[in-house]
Structures are given as structure tokens and as C-alpha cells.
C-alpha positions as CSV (number, residue, x, y, z in Angstrom):
1,M,0.0,-0.1,0.1
2,K,0.8,3.8,-0.6
3,I,0.5,6.3,2.0
4,L,-0.3,9.9,1.5
5,L,-0.1,11.5,4.9
6,V,-1.2,15.4,5.1
7,S,-0.6,17.6,7.7
8,P,-0.6,22.0,7.7
9,N,3.1,21.6,9.8
10,V,5.9,18.8,10.3
11,S,8.2,20.6,12.1
12,R,10.6,19.8,15.8
13,K,10.7,23.9,16.3
14,M,6.6,24.9,16.5
15,G,5.6,22.3,19.3
16,G,2.0,20.7,19.5
17,E,0.5,19.1,16.6
18,A,4.0,19.9,14.7
19,I,5.7,17.9,16.8
20,K,3.5,14.6,16.6
21,S,3.6,14.8,12.9
22,W,6.8,14.7,12.7
23,N,6.9,11.8,15.2
24,I,4.5,10.1,12.7
25,I,6.2,10.2,9.2
26,K,9.2,8.9,11.8
27,E,7.6,6.1,12.8
28,I,6.2,5.3,9.4
29,N,9.5,5.1,8.1
30,K,11.0,3.3,10.4
31,I,8.3,0.7,10.0
32,G,9.1,0.7,5.8
33,L,5.3,1.6,4.7
34,D,5.6,3.4,1.2
35,S,4.2,6.9,2.1
36,I,4.4,10.7,1.1
37,Q,4.2,13.7,2.7
38,L,2.1,16.7,2.3
39,T,2.5,19.9,4.1
40,H,2.7,24.1,3.8
41,A,6.1,25.5,2.5
42,R,7.0,27.1,5.7
43,V,8.4,23.8,7.0
44,R,10.7,23.5,3.6
45,K,14.0,24.4,5.1
46,E,13.8,22.5,8.4
47,L,12.6,19.1,6.6
48,S,15.6,19.9,3.7
49,E,18.0,19.8,6.7
50,S,16.5,17.1,9.1
51,E,16.4,13.3,8.8
52,F,14.1,12.7,6.5
53,S,15.9,14.5,3.7
54,D,15.6,11.8,1.3
55,L,12.0,11.3,1.9
56,K,9.3,12.6,-0.9
57,F,8.0,15.6,0.7
58,F,5.4,17.8,-1.1
59,Y,4.6,21.2,-0.4
60,V,2.1,23.9,-0.2
61,E,2.6,27.5,-0.8
62,D,1.5,30.8,0.7
63,D,-1.2,32.8,-1.7
64,F,-2.3,36.2,-1.6
65,I,-5.4,35.0,0.8
66,Q,-3.7,33.7,3.2
67,I,-1.1,36.5,3.7
68,I,-4.0,38.6,4.0
69,L,-6.3,36.2,6.5
70,F,-3.6,35.7,8.8
71,K,-2.7,39.6,8.8
72,L,-6.1,40.2,9.6
73,R,-5.9,37.4,12.4
74,L,-8.8,35.6,11.3
75,N,-7.9,32.4,12.1
76,W,-10.7,30.0,11.4
77,I,-11.2,31.0,7.8
78,L,-7.1,31.0,7.7
79,G,-7.7,27.5,8.5
80,A,-10.3,26.9,6.4
81,W,-8.8,28.3,3.3
82,G,-5.4,26.3,4.4
83,S,-7.7,22.8,5.1
84,W,-8.8,23.6,1.2
85,L,-5.5,24.3,-0.4
86,L,-4.0,21.0,1.9
87,H,-7.2,18.8,-0.1
88,K,-6.7,20.1,-3.4
89,K,-3.0,20.0,-4.0
90,A,-3.6,16.3,-1.7
91,Q,-6.4,15.0,-4.4
92,E,-3.9,16.0,-7.2
93,L,-1.3,13.9,-5.4
94,A,-3.3,11.2,-4.6
95,N,-4.0,10.4,-8.5
96,S,-0.6,11.1,-9.3
97,E,1.5,9.6,-7.2
98,G,-1.0,6.2,-6.8
99,C,-1.8,6.6,-3.2
100,D,-4.6,3.9,-1.7
101,L,-5.1,6.1,1.4
102,V,-4.4,9.0,2.2
103,H,-4.4,10.0,6.2
104,F,-4.6,13.8,7.4
105,T,-3.1,13.9,11.0
106,S,-3.8,17.0,11.6
107,P,-5.6,19.7,12.4
108,I,-7.5,17.9,15.2
109,S,-9.7,20.2,15.9
110,T,-13.3,18.8,15.4
111,T,-14.6,22.0,14.1
112,L,-12.3,22.9,11.6
113,P,-13.3,21.9,7.9
114,Y,-12.2,18.6,6.2
115,F,-13.1,18.1,2.5
116,A,-14.5,15.3,0.7
117,M,-12.1,13.3,-1.6
118,N,-12.5,11.1,-4.4
119,G,-10.5,7.8,-5.1
120,P,-8.3,6.7,-2.2
121,K,-9.8,6.3,0.9
122,V,-9.6,8.4,3.9
123,V,-8.6,8.3,7.6
124,I,-8.5,11.7,9.3
125,G,-7.3,11.8,13.3
126,P,-6.3,11.7,15.6
127,L,-8.7,13.9,16.3
128,N,-10.2,15.5,20.0
129,G,-11.1,18.3,21.4
130,N,-15.0,20.0,22.4
131,I,-13.4,20.7,26.3
132,H,-14.3,24.0,28.0
133,Y,-13.0,25.3,31.2
134,P,-14.7,23.4,34.4
135,P,-17.6,25.4,35.5
136,G,-16.4,26.5,38.5
137,L,-13.3,28.2,36.7
138,A,-15.4,29.9,33.8
139,F,-14.3,32.9,34.9
140,R,-10.8,31.9,34.0
141,E,-12.1,31.8,29.8
142,E,-11.8,33.9,27.3
143,W,-15.2,35.3,26.1
144,H,-14.4,34.3,22.7
145,R,-14.4,30.8,23.7
146,R,-16.6,30.6,26.4
147,L,-19.2,32.0,23.5
148,A,-17.7,29.3,21.1
149,G,-18.8,26.9,23.7
150,R,-22.7,27.4,23.6
151,I,-22.8,27.8,19.8
152,L,-21.2,24.9,19.1
153,P,-24.1,23.0,18.8
154,V,-25.4,25.0,16.0
155,F,-22.0,25.4,14.2
156,Q,-20.9,21.9,14.3
157,R,-24.5,20.8,12.5
158,L,-24.0,23.4,10.0
159,A,-20.4,22.6,9.6
160,G,-21.3,19.2,8.9
161,M,-23.4,19.9,6.3
162,A,-21.3,22.2,4.4
163,F,-18.0,20.1,4.4
164,Q,-18.6,16.0,3.6
165,G,-15.1,15.1,4.6
166,K,-15.1,13.5,7.9
167,K,-18.8,12.4,6.8
168,R,-17.0,10.1,4.4
169,A,-14.0,9.3,5.8
170,A,-12.9,5.5,5.8
171,A,-12.1,6.2,9.8
172,L,-12.4,8.7,11.9
173,L,-9.4,8.1,14.6
174,V,-10.9,9.5,17.8
175,A,-9.2,10.2,21.2
176,G,-10.5,12.3,23.7
177,G,-13.1,10.3,24.4
178,G,-17.0,10.8,24.5
179,R,-16.9,14.3,24.4
180,T,-14.4,14.4,21.0
181,V,-17.4,11.8,19.9
182,D,-20.3,13.7,20.8
183,A,-18.5,16.8,18.6
184,L,-18.4,14.4,15.6
185,K,-22.1,13.1,16.0
186,L,-23.0,17.0,16.1
187,G,-21.6,17.2,12.6
188,G,-23.2,14.7,11.7
189,C,-20.6,11.7,11.7
190,R,-21.6,7.9,12.0
191,E,-20.0,6.4,15.6
192,E,-19.3,3.0,13.9
193,R,-16.7,4.8,11.9
194,M,-14.9,6.0,14.7
195,I,-11.8,4.4,16.4
196,E,-10.3,5.1,19.7
197,T,-6.8,5.7,19.8
198,L,-3.9,7.8,21.8
199,D,-3.7,11.2,21.3
200,S,-0.3,10.8,20.3
201,G,2.6,8.2,21.0
202,V,5.7,9.6,23.5
203,S,9.2,9.7,21.8
204,E,11.7,6.7,21.9
205,E,13.8,8.9,24.4
206,F,11.0,8.5,26.9
207,S,9.9,5.3,26.2
208,S,13.8,3.4,26.5
209,S,14.1,5.5,29.5
210,P,14.4,3.7,32.5
211,R,11.8,3.7,35.3
212,L,12.4,6.5,37.9
213,T,12.5,4.5,41.3
214,H,11.3,6.4,44.9
215,S,13.2,5.4,47.5
216,E,14.4,8.9,48.9
217,A,13.1,11.6,49.9
218,N,12.5,14.2,46.9
219,N,10.2,17.6,47.5
220,E,10.5,18.7,43.2
221,F,8.0,18.7,41.2
222,V,7.9,19.6,37.3
223,F,5.8,21.5,35.6
224,V,5.8,21.6,31.4
225,G,3.5,23.7,29.3
226,R,3.2,27.2,27.6
227,L,2.7,30.0,29.9
228,I,-0.8,30.8,29.2
229,S,-3.9,31.1,31.5
230,L,-5.3,27.7,30.4
231,K,-2.2,25.7,31.6
232,G,-2.7,26.5,35.7
233,C,1.2,27.1,36.3
234,D,-0.2,29.9,38.5
235,L,-1.9,27.5,40.4
236,A,0.7,25.2,40.6
237,I,2.6,28.0,42.0
238,R,0.6,29.3,44.6
239,A,0.4,25.6,45.5
240,V,4.0,25.9,46.3
241,A,4.0,28.8,48.6
242,R,0.9,26.6,49.9
243,A,3.2,23.2,50.8
244,R,5.9,22.6,53.6
245,N,9.3,22.8,51.1
246,A,8.0,21.6,47.7
247,V,10.5,23.4,44.5
248,L,8.6,23.8,41.3
249,H,11.1,23.1,38.3
250,V,9.0,25.5,35.3
251,V,9.8,23.8,31.8
252,G,8.0,26.3,28.8
253,D,7.9,30.0,27.8
254,G,4.8,32.0,26.9
255,V,2.9,35.4,27.3
256,E,2.7,34.6,31.2
257,R,6.0,34.5,31.9
258,D,6.2,38.0,33.3
259,R,3.3,37.6,35.1
260,L,4.7,34.5,36.8
261,E,7.8,35.5,38.1
262,Q,5.6,38.1,39.7
263,L,3.8,36.2,41.3
264,V,6.5,34.2,42.4
265,A,8.4,37.2,44.1
266,E,5.0,38.7,46.0
267,L,4.6,35.3,47.5
268,G,8.2,34.8,48.3
269,I,9.1,31.9,46.9
270,K,11.6,33.0,44.6
271,D,14.2,29.9,46.1
272,R,11.5,27.5,45.5
273,V,10.8,27.9,41.9
274,I,13.1,27.6,38.6
275,F,11.8,29.1,35.3
276,H,14.0,26.8,33.1
277,G,11.8,28.4,29.6
278,W,11.9,26.7,26.9
279,V,13.4,23.2,26.6
280,P,14.1,21.2,23.3
281,A,11.7,17.9,23.2
282,G,13.4,14.6,24.1
283,A,17.0,14.2,26.3
284,P,17.3,17.6,27.2
285,L,13.2,17.8,28.5
286,L,13.7,14.2,30.1
287,Q,16.7,15.2,32.2
288,V,14.5,18.2,33.7
289,M,11.6,15.5,34.3
290,R,13.9,12.9,35.7
291,R,14.8,15.3,38.5
292,G,10.9,15.2,39.9
293,R,8.9,13.4,42.3
294,A,6.0,14.2,40.2
295,F,4.7,15.8,37.6
296,V,2.5,18.8,38.2
297,L,-0.3,19.7,35.6
298,P,-3.1,21.9,36.6
299,S,-4.2,22.4,33.1
300,L,-8.2,24.0,32.8
301,S,-8.4,22.8,29.2
302,E,-6.4,20.2,28.4
303,A,-7.4,17.8,25.6
304,N,-4.9,15.5,25.7
305,G,-1.6,15.9,27.8
306,I,1.3,14.3,25.7
307,V,3.3,15.4,28.4
308,V,1.4,13.4,31.2
309,Q,2.1,10.6,28.6
310,E,5.7,11.0,29.0
311,A,5.6,11.1,32.8
312,M,4.2,8.5,33.5
313,S,6.1,6.5,30.8
314,I,8.9,7.1,32.6
315,G,7.4,6.4,36.4
316,L,6.3,10.0,37.3
317,P,3.7,10.0,38.7
318,V,0.9,13.0,37.5
319,I,-0.9,15.3,39.9
320,A,-3.1,17.5,37.4
321,V,-7.0,18.7,37.7
322,N,-9.8,15.7,37.2
323,W,-11.1,17.2,33.6
324,G,-10.3,16.9,29.9
325,G,-7.4,14.6,28.7
326,P,-5.5,14.1,31.4
327,A,-8.0,12.8,33.7
328,L,-8.7,10.0,31.1
329,L,-4.8,9.0,31.2
330,I,-4.3,8.4,34.9
331,D,-6.4,7.1,38.1
332,E,-6.0,7.9,41.8
333,N,-3.4,4.4,41.1
334,T,-0.9,6.1,38.6
335,G,-1.1,9.8,40.2
336,V,-3.3,12.3,42.3
337,L,-6.7,13.6,40.4
338,V,-7.8,17.4,42.0
339,D,-11.4,18.0,41.7
340,P,-11.9,21.7,39.7
341,V,-14.1,22.9,42.4
342,S,-12.6,26.2,42.4
343,E,-9.4,28.0,42.2
344,E,-8.7,27.6,45.7
345,H,-10.0,23.7,45.8
346,I,-7.2,23.4,43.4
347,I,-4.6,25.4,45.0
348,S,-5.0,23.0,48.2
349,G,-5.4,19.8,46.5
350,V,-1.9,20.3,44.1
351,A,-0.4,21.4,48.0
352,E,-2.0,18.2,49.9
353,A,-0.4,16.2,47.1
354,M,2.5,17.8,47.0
355,D,3.1,17.3,50.7
356,R,2.1,13.5,50.8
357,L,4.4,12.8,47.6
358,S,7.6,14.3,49.3
359,S,7.1,12.5,52.6
360,S,6.0,9.5,51.2
361,S,8.4,7.3,49.3
362,N,6.5,4.5,49.4
363,L,3.2,6.4,47.9
364,A,5.7,8.4,45.0
365,E,7.4,4.6,44.7
366,R,3.8,2.6,44.6
367,L,2.4,5.3,41.9
368,S,5.2,5.5,39.6
369,Q,5.2,1.6,39.0
370,N,1.5,1.5,38.1
371,C,2.0,4.5,36.3
372,Y,5.0,3.1,34.0
373,A,3.2,-0.5,33.7
374,K,0.1,1.3,32.1
375,A,2.6,3.1,29.8
376,K,3.5,-0.5,28.6
377,A,0.6,-2.0,28.7
378,E,-1.6,1.0,26.8
379,G,1.9,1.1,23.7
380,F,2.5,5.2,24.7
381,D,5.6,4.6,22.4
382,W,5.1,5.5,19.0
383,S,5.9,2.5,17.3
384,D,3.3,0.4,19.1
385,L,0.6,3.3,18.1
386,L,1.8,3.1,14.5
387,G,1.6,-0.4,14.1
388,R,-1.9,-0.2,15.6
389,W,-3.0,2.4,13.1
390,T,-1.4,0.3,9.9
391,E,-3.7,-2.7,10.8
392,I,-6.5,0.0,10.6
393,Y,-5.3,0.7,7.4
394,R,-4.7,-2.5,6.0
395,T,-8.4,-3.5,7.2
396,I,-9.9,-0.2,5.6
397,L,-8.0,-1.3,2.1
398,A,-9.0,-4.6,2.5
399,E,-12.7,-3.9,2.1
400,N,-14.6,-4.1,-0.8
401,S,-17.0,-1.6,-0.2
402,D,-17.1,1.4,-1.2
403,V,-17.3,3.9,1.6
404,R,-19.6,7.0,0.6
């Protein structure tokens, strides 16, 4: 079989979905599947200098409409137009290159449009989303996101009628559990075409790393994420001030950094919060995370949480809010979930968890063993995940019925 992979960005520098697409093409190449990749010209230079330089890449160039939409910050319209250009080029390539299957690996949003294709079977996903702030924390959410949540049912129905790509796909890879399934069903997608999957795999550096052991005292904790409001880093910092002697390593950068550093100064805990800034994925990030007693992510709108998977893969227990993606990955046997009742409840719950884990190596060791075992059993590493996707490809191509 010959596979056409489609993603707006394939990059190790752009984060999120772009890194995910990078790892997908890397594993597809390892498996030895005959594949080509379509992406945007903005990543051409990086790919030409990468380990994939001998692979076959095709690019969609910027046009004047994309440039105008970008300058006007009309992001949804920009995404829709970019999606149309990708689909148009993907149809041309599927025909000219003789592709049997087209896999759109991103965007993962359930709201962005996908257009119907003729000829090859189509797989879309992993799709994720349809997540907003917990009711008790809704005041922290930007007004336009709150509005989007209210109009989502109507918007999904209209989008489902206007854009047929997801409804016509042979398979929809679904992460995010019931909330993602519900959003897709609103758009007219049939549940029997939805296949549950992990949102992401973890890199080889993490999947091959030996399990952390917790036989000694350790009061160090790690936060990894963009420093933006929804990640809740301010809640983690306030929890450090409330805990007895916890030290927090903050990995990441973003618009909130100055405010967070000011908060640390106001709380008088400069010696207990260490800002590392952006740390490259892979071995450098692993080195910081292996210092921790636990990983802390009080995110209020986390669709998945790849860093949660990474933490579990090395036996680092997780303290998270009982909401969204992290709540699908961990439970009381693999970490600590704090109900998102209010800011105060989260702060006190995270602080209590820090104190318990700092003082009890037995508890930390038990959680470590369990989360490490779960990561292995559920196949968190990319090779296992792509192996499962490859079987999905083969099953789809073996089907004789035309998907309409």
C-alpha cells in the first residue's frame, strides 16, 4: 500500500501538532511503509536539513489570500482556506502518485473543516477537542471561547452539512473520549466509523528510559507547558507557596511568564520556583523531568496532555486536574486527580498532594510502578501506536465496499 500523509506543519520547532506529525513520518519511515508527505512550505527548510531529507515531500505554498487572512488574524477562516488548499493538493497527489490511502494526521480539531476526496480511502485523526473550562473556573476562560462553547452544537451541524470530509472518511481516529465523539456526531459523523486511539505517542527517549525509582526523599516537582492562562501554572505556583517545602521546576515560555515571575516574588518563594524557559523535546526535557517526585499539570482545558504520557512513561507520578485529557490517562492508582471545584480547591489539593508525595517515598514508588506499567501495557510509544494504525490501514484497504 502507498500512503499519503497530510499535515499543515511537520516540525520539531513549532510544538504540539507539528511535533506529532514529525514523529508520525519518522515511525512510518521506520516501519518501511511506502509513504509521501504533504505539508506547508513554511517547514521546507527544516525538512530539507532533517533526517528525512531523502524522503518525498510535497508542499503547499502561501498564496495572497492566506497572507491577508493571517494579517487580519482571521484564524478560523485562515484554517479553512489552508485546509482547502491542502485537500486540493492532496487530491492531485493521490491521483498522480497512485496513493491507496490518505491520512490527514492534523489538524486535530473537530470544528475545522475537512473536504471530501474522490478515489483513495481517507483516514482522519487523531481528532480531539470539544473541551472548555470546568464550570467552577469558567470566569478564567476568554469570552470568545465561552461563546464558542455555547454555539458549538449549531455550528457543528451546519459545518457537517457544508463540509463532507469527515462524514465520507473511511475511519475517524478519535482521542478525547465521549466529548470528541459527541462533537463529531453533531456534525453528522457515524459512530461506527470512529476508532478510539491515543492522541499521541511518546518519543523513543522517553519510552526507552528506565523507570524512575522513589526510594529516597524528594521535594522537587516539574511543570511543563506553555505559560498561558489555561495551563494553570499560576495555580501550581500558589500550591508551592502553600506546601511545606516543595520546589517547582517550570519548563516552558509564553505570554504569562512575566506575570508568573512577579507572582513568585510576591509570594516570597523565589528560591522554590525555578524557571527553565523553553527546553528542547527529547533528551534535554527528559533530563529535567527525571529530577521530579511528580509531574504537576493543573491545566483547565487540556484536550490530551502528551506531557502526561511522557511522565507516565518514565514512572513519574502525575498531579493533575480531574478534567479533560489528563483525567482519561490517569487515576488514583497512577497519580493524583484534583476536582476542579474552584481555584482554592485546586491550589489546596495540589499542595496537599505535593506534601504527601514529598514525605512518602512508598506512595511515590507505588504510583510510579503503576503509571509505568500502564504506559507499557497501553503502548504509549510511537512504534506501538503506529503499529495499531497500520493495522487500521490494512483493514480499510481490505474492505471491498466503497465508503460514501
